[in-house]
N, C-alpha and C positions, 0 to 999 in steps of 0.2 A: 770203588777204592783208589785210594792214590797210588797214579803214576809214581810215583816217588819219595818215597819216607822225610833224607833228611836233604834239603839245599842251602847250599851256601850260594850266593851271588852278588859278586862286586858291580859297580858302573861301571860300563868304557865307555858311556856318552864321549866321543872325542877323541878316543883309543887314549885317554891322557893318564890313566892308570892311578889318580890319586884317590877315587875313592875304590881301591880293594880290601872284599875281607881279606881277615889276615891275623895272625898266631892260637888258631884255632886248634884245640888240642878231641877227640874222640877220640876216647880210650874205653877195652871193658864194656861197651856195652854190644844189646843181641837186636837186633834190624832185620823183620822183617815183616814176609807179604808184602807185598806190595805188585796191584796188576801189572801192567802195561799198555802204550795208545794206540791200538788197533790202527793197521795198516791202513788204514779208507780212510785216518784224519790227521794223516801226517799230515808237515806242514808243503808247501808244492816247493817249498827254499828249502828241506832240507834235504842233505849231501844225507844217504840212505845209501851205503855200500852192502852188494851182493845178500840184502837177508839179514839185516843187524837193529837196533833197534834202540832210539837216540835217549831214551828214559836206563836212569838207574835209579838201584836206592835210597843211593848217596848224589848229590850231584857237585861239585865244584863250579863257579865259571867265574871266572876274576876275581883268583885267590893262588893266599903267597901267604909263606909259612905257619901252612897247615900242617895238622897227623891224625890218620889214625891208624891209630892202636889196637891190637890185638885184643877186639872185633868179631863179630861172629854175623857176618852179613846171610841173608836164604832164603829160599822160598820167596828170588820178587823174578815179576815176565820178562826182566831184560836183564841188564847190565849189573852189580854188585857197586861198580864205580866208576865215576866218570869223571875224568878230568876236563871241561873244556874250555876253550877259546885261551884264555893268556890265564897259563894257571905254572908257576913255576917254586921249590923247593915245598911240594910238601912229598909227602915222607905214607908208604902204604904200609907198617913193620906187620910181622907178625898175625895175620889173621883169618879169619876164615870164611871164604866164600862159595858157598857150594849153591847145586838143587837153582840154579840161576835160567833164566828162557833164554839169556843172549849171555855173554862172557864176565869177564868176570871185571876184569878191571880194561877200561876206552879212554884213552890219551886224543882226544880232538881237536887239533889247532884250526887258525884261521885258511891252511890255501895257500900251495905255492905260488911264491912272490908273495903273497902280503905282508903278514906280520909272524913273527918270528918269533911268539912271547911266550908257547909251553912248550917250558922246559928244564932240563937241572931237576927232578923227581926223581923221588928212589922207592921201586918197588921190594921189597925183601922182604923172606921165612914167610910168602904166606900160606897158604892150603888154599888150595880154587881147584872145587871139581864139579864134572855133573852138571857140563855146559851147553846149554843150544838148547834146551828141553821144551822154547817158545810154539815149534821148534826155531829155531834160526840153524837151522845145518853149516852153515857159514862162517861164523863164529871162533875167535880164540881168547886160553885165558886171556890173555893181554892183546890189547891193536894197541899198536903206535900211530897213528895221521896227523902228519907234518906236528910231530913234537923230537926233541929231540936232544945231544947229552944227560939219558937218562940215568939210573944205578937201576938192570932189572937182574938181581943171580936172587939163588937161594932160594928160587921158588917151587915148590911142589903145585905141580898141575898135570891133574887125569881126568879125564870121563871127555875129551875133547869135542865132539864133532870134526871140527877139522887140524888145530894146529894150535900146539902151545903157546908161542907170542909172529903171531905176525908184528910186522914189519912196513906201511905203505908210505906208497905216491905215487903219483901221478907220472900218469900218460904224458911223452912231449908233447902231443895234440892239445893237450890241456892246461897246458901253459897261455896258449893265446885266448885264452872260448872264455864266454860264463858259464858254460857249463864243468864240471869234473866228469870226463871221460868213463870214471869208474862211478861211479853215483847209478845205477842204475835204479830205478824204483820198482815196489812189485809188484809194475804194473806194465813195464816193459821199457816205460820212456824211459828221455835219459836226460 
């Protein structure tokens, strides 16, 4: 079973953002039944925070000006939707995200003091429910890490094991370190 069902990934070579995925719209689709990468197989460099999984049914990385509208995303072993690294002007509107191993929507930028290119996205009018079933008990309906200037409103979030919306940052010691202090893996290593 695949860990991701739909992946849009642009090129990030030299971080010049010339070859981004752009102007893609997913509308009125049912996307369901994907697994998750087992914790023992996570890349040692993945920043995994408090029992969250990096996979998603729909995964955008290095993308701009895309939309997910009126879709149903369910029965996932991880997140419903992830916007990773460079993700700008992505609209997630009127979807149902449910029966998920982790959370509903995950924004994941590069980290503090690096690149500020995960921003200006919109998440509105979504029904996000039945979360953290993998079990990932410290996940939220919408998780933001190093992502700003987003519009998140009018979402109905229920049956979340942790919170509706989580906005994460880095503690001061993490700014001058090669490791993120909030990134403990499943084996207690940082």
